[in-house]
C-alpha positions as CSV (number, residue, x, y, z in Angstrom):
1,M,64.7,112.4,90.6
2,L,64.5,111.1,94.0
3,V,65.8,107.7,93.1
4,A,68.9,109.4,90.8
5,A,69.7,111.3,94.0
6,A,69.8,108.6,96.5
7,I,72.0,106.5,93.8
8,G,74.8,109.0,93.4
9,A,74.6,109.6,97.2
10,A,75.4,106.0,97.8
11,V,78.0,105.5,95.6
12,A,79.5,109.0,96.2
13,A,79.8,107.4,100.3
14,A,80.7,104.1,98.9
15,I,83.8,105.8,96.9
16,G,84.2,107.9,100.1
17,G,85.2,105.0,102.0
18,L,82.0,104.4,103.5
19,G,80.7,100.6,103.6
20,P,81.9,97.6,102.5
21,I,81.8,98.7,98.7
22,G,83.9,101.8,99.6
23,D,86.6,99.4,101.1
24,A,86.4,97.3,98.0
25,V,87.3,100.8,95.5
26,R,89.8,101.4,98.3
27,E,91.8,98.4,98.2
28,I,91.6,98.7,94.5
29,T,92.4,102.1,94.3
30,L,95.0,102.3,97.1
31,P,96.1,98.7,98.0
32,L,97.6,98.3,101.8
33,K,99.7,94.6,101.8
34,H,102.3,93.4,104.5
35,E,100.7,96.1,107.1
36,D,102.7,94.3,109.7
37,I,106.1,94.1,108.1
38,I,105.9,98.1,107.2
39,R,104.9,99.0,111.1
40,Q,107.6,96.5,111.9
41,Q,110.4,98.0,109.8
42,S,109.2,101.4,109.8
43,A,109.3,101.4,113.8
44,E,112.8,99.6,113.7
45,K,114.1,102.2,111.2
46,G,112.7,105.4,112.6
47,L,110.6,105.6,109.3
48,D,106.6,107.0,108.7
49,P,105.0,103.6,107.8
50,A,102.8,106.0,105.2
51,L,106.2,107.2,103.4
52,V,107.1,103.2,103.2
53,A,103.4,102.3,102.1
54,A,103.5,105.1,99.5
55,V,107.0,104.1,98.2
56,I,105.8,100.5,97.9
57,Y,102.5,101.7,96.2
58,E,104.5,103.7,93.7
59,E,107.1,101.2,92.7
60,S,105.1,98.1,92.4
61,R,101.2,98.8,93.3
62,F,102.0,96.1,96.0
63,R,102.8,93.6,93.4
64,D,106.2,91.7,93.5
65,Q,107.4,92.1,90.1
66,T,110.8,92.3,88.7
67,S,111.5,95.3,86.0
68,H,113.4,95.8,82.7
69,A,116.1,97.1,84.8
70,G,116.5,94.0,86.9
71,A,114.7,95.9,89.9
72,R,113.2,93.1,92.4
73,G,110.2,92.8,94.7
74,L,107.5,95.5,96.3
75,M,110.1,98.1,97.0
76,Q,112.2,97.4,93.5
77,I,115.3,96.9,94.7
78,T,118.1,96.8,92.1
79,P,120.9,94.1,92.3
80,D,123.4,97.3,93.0
81,T,121.3,98.7,95.7
82,A,120.6,95.3,97.3
83,K,124.4,94.4,97.3
84,F,125.0,97.9,99.0
85,I,122.9,97.3,101.5
86,A,123.9,94.0,102.6
87,Q,127.2,95.1,103.1
88,D,126.6,98.6,104.7
89,S,124.0,96.9,107.4
90,G,126.2,93.7,107.8
91,G,124.0,91.4,105.8
92,T,124.6,87.6,105.7
93,A,123.9,84.9,103.2
94,F,122.1,87.3,100.9
95,T,120.7,86.2,97.6
96,Q,119.4,88.3,94.8
97,A,116.6,85.8,95.1
98,D,115.5,87.4,98.6
99,L,114.2,90.3,97.0
100,A,111.5,88.5,96.1
101,T,110.7,87.2,99.7
102,P,108.1,90.9,101.6
103,Q,109.7,90.6,104.8
104,V,113.6,91.2,103.0
105,N,112.6,93.5,100.5
106,I,110.6,95.9,102.6
107,S,113.4,95.6,105.2
108,Y,115.7,96.6,102.6
109,G,113.7,98.9,100.8
110,A,113.1,100.6,104.4
111,Y,116.9,100.8,105.3
112,Y,117.4,102.4,101.8
113,L,115.3,104.8,102.5
114,R,116.6,105.8,106.3
115,Y,119.9,105.8,104.6
116,L,118.9,108.4,102.1
117,L,117.2,110.7,104.6
118,R,120.5,110.6,106.7
119,Q,122.3,111.5,103.4
120,Y,120.0,114.5,102.9
121,D,119.5,115.4,106.0
122,G,115.7,114.3,106.7
123,N,115.0,116.3,103.4
124,E,112.4,113.6,102.0
125,T,111.7,115.2,98.8
126,L,115.4,114.7,98.2
127,A,115.7,111.3,99.8
128,I,112.5,110.2,97.6
129,A,114.0,111.9,94.1
130,A,117.2,109.8,95.3
131,Y,115.1,106.4,95.7
132,N,113.9,107.4,92.2
133,A,117.1,108.4,90.4
134,G,119.8,107.9,92.3
135,E,122.1,109.8,94.4
136,T,124.6,110.6,91.8
137,N,121.6,112.7,89.5
138,V,120.2,114.6,93.1
139,N,123.8,115.3,94.1
140,R,124.1,117.1,90.6
141,W,120.9,118.9,90.7
142,I,121.3,119.7,94.4
143,E,124.9,121.3,93.3
144,E,122.9,123.2,89.9
145,A,120.5,124.6,92.2
146,G,123.4,126.1,94.3
147,G,122.6,123.8,97.4
148,V,119.9,122.6,99.1
149,D,118.3,125.8,100.3
150,G,118.2,126.6,96.5
151,F,116.7,123.3,95.4
152,D,112.9,123.6,94.1
153,A,111.8,120.0,93.3
154,S,109.4,121.3,90.4
155,E,112.3,123.4,89.2
156,D,115.2,121.7,89.6
157,I,114.7,117.7,89.0
158,P,115.1,117.8,85.3
159,F,113.3,114.5,84.8
160,P,109.6,114.2,84.6
161,E,109.4,111.0,85.5
162,T,111.7,112.1,89.0
163,R,109.4,115.2,89.5
164,H,106.2,112.9,89.1
165,Y,107.5,110.0,91.3
166,V,108.2,112.9,94.1
167,D,104.8,114.5,94.1
168,N,103.0,110.7,93.6
169,V,104.6,109.5,96.4
170,K,104.3,112.6,98.7
171,E,100.1,112.8,97.7
172,R,100.0,108.3,99.0
173,K,101.6,108.9,101.7
174,G,99.1,111.4,102.9
175,E,96.2,109.1,101.6
176,Y,97.6,106.2,103.3
177,R,98.1,108.0,106.3
178,D,94.2,109.0,106.1
179,H,92.8,105.7,105.0
180,Y,95.1,103.2,106.7
181,G,96.1,105.2,110.1
182,S,95.0,102.3,112.1
183,E,96.3,99.7,110.1
184,L,100.1,101.4,109.9
185,G,100.0,102.2,113.4
186,L,99.7,105.9,113.2
């Protein structure tokens, strides 16, 4: 019985983030890569680096990939969104292949997050929803809710995927803040 209790305590400590086993578990369940780029782009664009990391986690789990809709890279930037960002930011010599580069992808994703936060007067819930479902949908939902003040994400976002996305990003943001604060410069 004493051995079982000791093993249970060791496993709980490891999963809780104490020791090398806990660190390995955390890297699998809540990975963080490119923290230098996340810090740099967050500082440059006035964003919370934990929010940027959380969006990357929800979009790609920190794996470079291309979606069935053609969204590319860590922050899953669509070709149309990339063109908009390049034009809006004054980007030059941009090609879609650039989105496979973490520096470019995170820079564009952070730019777009900052843009959405400005569009929605700093309302993080609306910006996160728009990152997932698009501004057109979010604007319609706000209008149907009678305005921003009457908007309730749990009731006014009709897409279950987007509701879960918003909840997950907010939850991961807290986890990145708690578990990777020093790596993210918090």
